[in-house]
N, C-alpha and C positions, 0 to 999 in steps of 0.2 A: 362227627358233629362237634362244633366248637363249644367252648365253655359258655359263651354268650347265649348260644341256642339252648344249651341245657338249662341255664338259668331262666330263660324265657318260658320254656316248657314247664319248668317247676312252678313258675308263677301262675301258669294257666290251669294247672291241675286243681288247686283249691277253688279257683274261680269256677271251674267246671263243676266241681262237687257242690258248691253253693248254688249254682244255677239249677242243678238237678234237684236239690232240696227245695228251692223256691218253686220250681215247676210242680213238684209233688204237692206242696201246700196249696198252690193255685188250683190244681186239679181237685183237691179235697174241698176247698172253699167254694169252688164252682159247683160241685155236687151238692153241697149243703145249701147254697143259694137257690138251687133249682127245685128244692123240696117245697111242698105246699105250706109248710110251717115257717119258711124263711121270712125274716123281716128285712126291713131296709138296711139295718146296720150290717147284717151279714153280706148284703149285696155290696155295700160300700167297702167292707173289708176285702171282698173278692176283687173289687176293682183296684184297690190299693196294692193288693198282692200281684195283680196282673201288671200294674205299672212297674212294680219293683222287678218283676221277671223281665219285663221289656228292657229296663235299665241295665240289668245284669247281662241280658242278651247283647245289647249295644256295646257295653263295655267289653264283653267277651269277643264280639266281632272285631272291635277296634284292635284288641290285643292280638287276635289271630291275624288280622290284616298286617299289623306292624311286624308280627313274627314272620309272616310270609314275605313281606317286602325285605326284611333284614336277611332272611335266608336266600331270597333271590339275588340280593346284592352280593352276599357272601359267595353264592354259587357262581355268579358272573365273575367276581374277582378271582375265585379259585380256578375258573375256566381260563381266565386271562393268564394267571400264573402258570397253569399247566401248559397253556399254549406257548408262553415265553420259555418255559423250561424245555418243552419239546423242540422249539426252534433252536435254543442254545445247545441242546444235546445233538440235534441234527448238524448244526454248524461245527460243533466239536468233532462229531463223527466224520464230517466231510474233511475238516482240517487234518484229522488223523489219517484219513484215507489218502489225501493228497501227499502228506509227508511220507506215508508208506510207499505210495506210488513213486514219489521222487527218489526215495532210497533204493527201491527195487530197480527203477530205470537207471539210476546212477551206477548201481552195481553192474547192470547190463552194458551200459555205454562206456564205463571207465576204461575197459581194455581197448575199445575203439578209439577213444580220445588219446590214449597212450600211443596207439599205433599211428595216429595222425601226427602227434608231436614228434614221434620218432622219424616219420617220413619227412617232416619239415626239417628236422635236424640233418638228415641225410642230404636233402636238397641244398641246405646251406653249407654243407661240407663238414659238419661237426660229427664225424662218425663215432668218436669216443663218447658222445653224449646221447647217442641214438638208441642204445639198447633198451628193449621193452621187456618188463617183467611179465612172465606167464602167470596168470591168475585163475585160469579155468582149464577144464579138460574138454571143452566143447569145440565147435568149429572155429570160434574166435581164438581159442588156445592154439589150434593147429596153424591158423594164419600167423599168429605171433611167433610160433616156432620157425615157420618159413621165413618170416621177416628177419628174425635174428640170424638165421643161417645166411640169408642174402647179405646182411650187414657184415658178417664175418668174411664173406667173399670179397666185399668191397674193401674192407680193411686189409685183406691180404693183397689185393691189387695195389692199394696205396703203398704197402710196405715194399712190394716189388718195384713200383715206380720210384720210390725214394731210394731204394738200394741200387737199382740198375741205372737210375738217373745220374749216379756218380760216374758211370762208365759210358753211357750213351745218353744223348740229349733227351731230357724228359718228354719232349713233345713227340719224339719218335717212339719212345717206349709206350707212351699213352696211346698212340695210334695202333701199335702192334697189339696191345692188350685189349683195345676196344674193337679189334677186328679190322682196322683199316689196312688195306693192302698197298704196299709200295711196290712198284713194278720191279720184278726181278730181271726183266729183259732190258729195261732202261728206256728213258724218254728224254728227248732234247728240250732243254730250257735255257733261258738266259739267266746266268748267275753271276754274282760278284764273289771272287775268290780272295782269300786272305792267307798270307804266309808270314810268319815272324820267327825270329830267333834272337838269342841273347848275344850281345857283342862280347867277343873274347871269352866265350863260355868255357872252352877247354882249359884256359889258364885258371879260371875260377875253380873248375872242378878238381884240378890237380892239387889245389891248396886245402881242400876240405875233406874231412872224413866222410865216408859213404852215408852214414846216417844224417850228418849235418847237411850234406848236399841234398839229400831227399827232403829234409825240412825246408831248405831254402827254395827248392823247386816247387814244392807244394804251395808255399806262400806266394811265389811268383805266379804260378799258374792260377791260383785262386784270384789274385788281384787282376790279372790280365783277362781272365775268362769272364769276369763280371760284366764289363761293358759289352762284350760280344753277345752275351745272353740277354742283357737288358735291351739291346737294340735288334732283337729278333734274328740273330745269327745262329748258325748251327756249328758247334765245335766238332769237327770230323775226327781229329785225333791229336794226341801229343806225341811228338817224335823227338826223343831226347830233350833238347831245350826249345824245340820248335813247336809252334801251334799252327794247325791247319784248320781253317773255318770257312764257311760259305753262307751266302744269303741267296735264297731261292724260294719261289712260291711252292706250296702255300704257306710256308713258315714266315715269310716276310712279304711286304707289299712290293710287287714288281716295279712300281713307279718310284719307289723310294729306297730300294735295297742298296744302291750305290751310295746314296747319302748316309744311310744307316751304317754301312761298313766304314765310311770315312769318319763318321762321328765316333764310332767305337774305337778306331785306331787313335784318334786324337785324345780320347778319354784315357786310353791306356798310357799314352805319353804323360798325361797330367798326373797319373797315379804313381809314376816312377819315383817322384820325390818322397812321397809318403812311404813307399816300400823301402827305399834306401835308408830312411830313418829307422826302420825296424830291423834292418839287416844285422847290425851288431848284436842285438838280442837273439836273433834267430841262429846265427853261426857261433855265438859265444866269443866274439873277438872285439877288442877295443883298439887294436892297432892293425894297420894294413888290411882294413876291412874292404872286401870286394865291392865295387860299384856296379849296380845292375843297370844296363841300358839295352835297348833292343832295336832291331831293324824290321821293317814290315814292307810287304809289297801287296798291292791290290790290283786285280785285273777283272774286267767285266767282259763276258762273252758267252758263246754257246757251249754248253757242256752236256754230257749224258748223266742223268740223275737216276740212281737205282740202287737196289739192294744187291750187293755183290758178295760172293764168297762161296763156301762149300756147303754141303748138306749139314755140317755140324757147326759151322761158324760163319756168320754173315755180317756185313757192314753196309749201312746206308751211306753212300758216298757219291762223289761226282768225279767224272773223268773227262779228259779232253785237253786240247792245247791251251785253253785258258788257265787250267791248273798249273801247267808248266810255266806259263808266262808270269803268273803271280809269284812263283818260286824264283824265277830269274830276276824279277823286279826287286824282290827282297835281297838277293845277292848283289844287285847293282848298287845298293846303298853303300856298300864297301868302297866302290869306286868313287862315288860322288860325295861321301861324307854326310849323308842324309839319314833321317830316321824312317820316313815313310815316302815311298814312291808309288805313283798310280799311273795307269796307262790312259791313253786318250779316251777310250770307251768309258772308263770309270769317270774321268773328268767330264765328259759330255753328259753322262747319265745323271751325275750329281748336280751339274749345272751351277746355278747361282747360289747354291747352298754352301759352297766351300770356297776357301781362299787358297790359291795355288800359284806356282810359277813354273813355266816351262823350263826344264833343265837341259834337255838335249834330245836329239833324234838319233836312235841307235838301231843296229841290227844285232839281235841276239843269236847265239849259237843255235843252229838248226832251223833258222827262219831267214828268208830272203827279203821279206817286206820290212821296211823301216818302221820303227816303233817310237812314237813320241812319248816321252816320260815327263811327269810333273812331280814336283815336291808338294805334298799335302802339308799346308802350314796352319790352317785354322778353319773354323766354320765361319760362314759369312758374317761380317761385322766384328769379328774378334781379332783381326790382324792389327798388330801395333803399328803406329805411324812410322817408326824407324825401320821396321821390317818391310813395310810397303816401299819406302824409299830405297832400301837395299834391292828389292825385287826389280824396281824400275831401272836402276843402274845396271843390274845383271842382264835384264832384258835387252838393254841397249848394246851391251857387250856381246850378247848371243847373236843379235842381228848382224853385227860386224863379223863375228866368227863364221856365220853361215856364208857370208859373202866373201870370205877369205881376206878381209881387210884386217890383217893381223895387228897392225899398229894400233888402230882404233879399238879393236877388241881387247888388246893387252891393256890399254889405258883404262878402259871401262872396268875390266875385271880387277885391276889394281885399285881403282876407286872403290869398288865394292868391298875389297878386303880392308881398305881403310875404315870403312863404315863397320865392318864385322870381320875381324881378323880370323875368326874360326869358320867362316863361310866355306863349306866344303865344295860346292859346285863351282864357285869362282876360282878356288885354288886348283881344282882338277882341270878345268878348261884352260886356265892360264898356263898350267904345266905342259899342255899339249902344243902350245903355239910355237915354241922354238923348233920342234921337230917338224911341224907342218910348214913352217917357213922354208925349211930346207927341202922337204920332199912331200909336198901336198899332192894328193892325187889330181890328175888332170881333169877328172870329172867330179871334182869336189862339190858336194851339195850340202855339206854340214852334217852328214850322217856318219856316225862313228860305229865302227865294227867292233863288237865285244869279242874278246878272245876266250873267255871262260864263261861257264854257266853260272 
């Protein structure tokens, strides 16, 4: 009960006592007025007393009504307050329940979210960032342990790929680790073969200490291997100062493999200047520094592709006459003073993507069929105007040479040497003319017989 209610009740108590007193007086006066000896004055007093009782009764009724109304209003207000408090408490309890449910569900789903993040990191290739912390001993904890074990296996595979990728092309290593099977029996495919070696390597090797020579060769192989790998070639092996590589499906596009091989060879030539600027620092010399130059041969044709070797050591390689032909083209550069020679099949396969000039038609040792050889000069659109003019003059001389018109051929080749005194093909064919004038074969068709491989 409120203080206001207490005060209202306290005010009603004396009024109730007064009403009781007046009612008693009225009762007595009424009895007195009803006796035989009562006069009119007593009757009037009784009436006045009755009126006073009625007034007290009305006043009391009004007070009681007011008290009732006040208490009803207070009760309603208290009910509203209680309802609002109940709603607030229920809302608070709901909020607390939601927060507790969120915390509990977060605790349950956090390991799953971590596993998902780890799986995404693996898919993106970030194996070092994919480790998931084990936070429980339930089934999710077991899955997390299994995920981390799988992750360690993937890291181990990556370490193997990285390590053995230095010895075997990473694409072959990846295929072996992923379960891909390269035919051990062999299958025939069209491939483009590449052979290269360093010009006058023996003289360079004799002047350098073994450790210095190794440093120089590592720098050379690193520079020369980069274009091959960037253009989808497979480096088969390093043989002394030589590089053997090939382009073959599925590692390269069969429609562009000859173009890719030519592009790689030209980029190797372009890298020689930068490499030679580094040679003094590599070999520790400031005088008589060796100059690095290379020769390369490219041949396109059918080869046998397969994994070859013993039960303890195997090599994914190519075999066939195209391999030998690429090697012989590389050696033919010595005769013609060129850097890169390609055969007609490579020339035809690369098509308009390359700039070349027909150098000669030869028979190599071990083959009876003539072989047209071309000097690879540039990719399409990159041939300098003076170089193109030289090629045109040389082509004119070559036509006269094939027809045994020695005077005109000699004039054309000399004109070519005026344009470019270091032009090896012009010098080589010009040097043959005196001997051919004296003893040209009766069946001369312009085909030159090579005497060495």
